[in-house]
C-alpha positions in Angstrom: -0.2 0.2 -0.1 0.9 3.7 -0.5 0.4 6.4 1.9 0.3 10.5 0.5 -0.3 13.7 1.0 -3.7 14.4 -1.1 -4.1 18.0 -2.5 -7.2 16.9 -3.6 -8.6 15.2 -0.1 -7.1 18.1 1.8 -9.1 20.7 -0.1 -12.4 18.7 0.1 -12.0 18.6 3.8 -11.2 22.5 3.8 -14.5 23.2 2.2 -16.7 20.8 4.2 -15.2 22.6 7.3 -13.9 19.7 8.8 -13.3 20.0 12.0 -9.8 22.0 13.2 -9.4 21.8 8.9 -8.2 25.6 8.6 -5.7 24.4 11.6 -3.9 21.8 9.7 -1.5 22.7 6.6 -0.7 21.2 3.7 2.6 19.8 3.8 5.2 21.5 1.1 7.1 18.3 0.9 5.7 14.5 1.6 7.3 11.7 -0.3 5.2 8.7 -0.4 5.6 6.0 2.1 5.0 2.2 1.2 4.1 -0.4 3.5 2.9 -4.5 3.3 0.2 -5.9 4.7 1.4 -8.8 6.0 0.2 -10.0 9.6 -3.4 -11.0 10.9 -4.4 -7.1 11.2 -2.8 -3.8 10.0 -3.3 -0.8 12.7 -3.0 2.7 11.3 -2.3 5.8 13.7 0.3 7.6 15.3 2.6 6.4 18.2 2.6 7.6 21.5 4.9 6.5 23.5 3.1 7.9 26.7 0.1 6.2 25.8 1.1 2.5 24.3 0.3 3.1 21.0 2.7 1.5 18.4 1.0 1.2 14.7 1.9 -1.0 12.4 1.6 1.9 10.3 3.2 5.2 11.7 1.5 8.5 11.1 3.8 10.4 13.3 5.9 12.3 10.1 7.4 14.3 9.6 5.2 15.7 8.1 2.5 14.6 10.9 -1.0 14.8 10.1 -2.9 15.9 13.3 -5.7 15.1 11.9 -5.0 11.6 12.2 -6.2 9.8 15.9 -3.4 7.5 17.6 -5.7 4.6 17.1 -7.1 5.6 13.6 -8.2 2.7 11.8 -7.2 -0.6 11.4 -7.2 -3.5 8.0 -8.1 -7.0 8.5 -7.7 -9.6 5.6 -10.9 -10.6 4.0 -11.6 -13.4 1.5 -9.1 -12.5 -1.1 -8.3 -8.6 0.0 -8.7 -6.8 3.1 -11.5 -5.0 4.9 -11.0 -1.3 6.5 -12.6 -0.5 10.0 -12.6 2.7 11.3 -11.8 2.5 15.3 -14.0 5.4 16.4 -11.8 8.3 15.4 -11.8 12.0 16.0 -12.1 12.9 12.2 -13.6 9.3 10.8 -12.4 7.6 7.9 -13.6 7.6 4.1 -13.3 6.0 0.6 -12.9 7.0 -2.5 -14.8 9.6 -3.3 -17.6 9.2 -1.0 -18.0 12.1 1.5 -20.0 9.7 4.3 -17.4 8.7 7.0 -17.3 4.9 7.9 -19.4 3.7 11.0 -17.2 3.0 13.5 -16.4 -0.4 14.2 -17.8 -1.6 11.1 -15.6 -3.3 8.4 -15.6 -2.1 5.0 -14.2 -4.4 2.0 -12.4 -2.8 -0.2 -10.8 -3.3 -3.9 -7.5 -3.1 -5.8 -6.6 0.9 -6.3 -9.0 1.9 -3.4 -8.4 5.1 -1.2 -8.8 4.9 2.4 -8.5 8.9 3.7 -7.9 9.6 7.1 -6.6 12.7 8.8 -6.7 16.1 6.7 -4.6 15.0 4.0 -3.8 11.8 4.2 -5.0 8.9 1.6 -3.8 5.0 1.6 -4.3 3.3 -1.4 -4.2 -0.2 -1.5 -2.0 -2.3 -4.1 -2.6 -6.1 -4.9 0.7 -7.9 -4.9 0.8 -10.1 -8.1 
């Protein structure tokens, strides 16, 4: 999977007046990061040593998207692919261009190429490995 700063998503969040949208700036430089999807589950969030939170996909930065919760979402195997589960994050999780956030703790199946949006500007794109 690829994690990157998504200007179009950020612009939608700001236009919709998302929580704290105006307080989070779009990063000037944020190269794409790649993570392998392995294991029984993949946690997405921001590390917090004091709270004992160490996500598999650690989005602490730099740059840091402050709109990403420490325990934001979870990817779980589902059939031949994966499902995403919002863990009750503060700012929600959306998929592709659907403006409606996922219901917390409810798996949503994903397809190859789906885009999972978390925080103010972070987009995670799933890629099926042949």
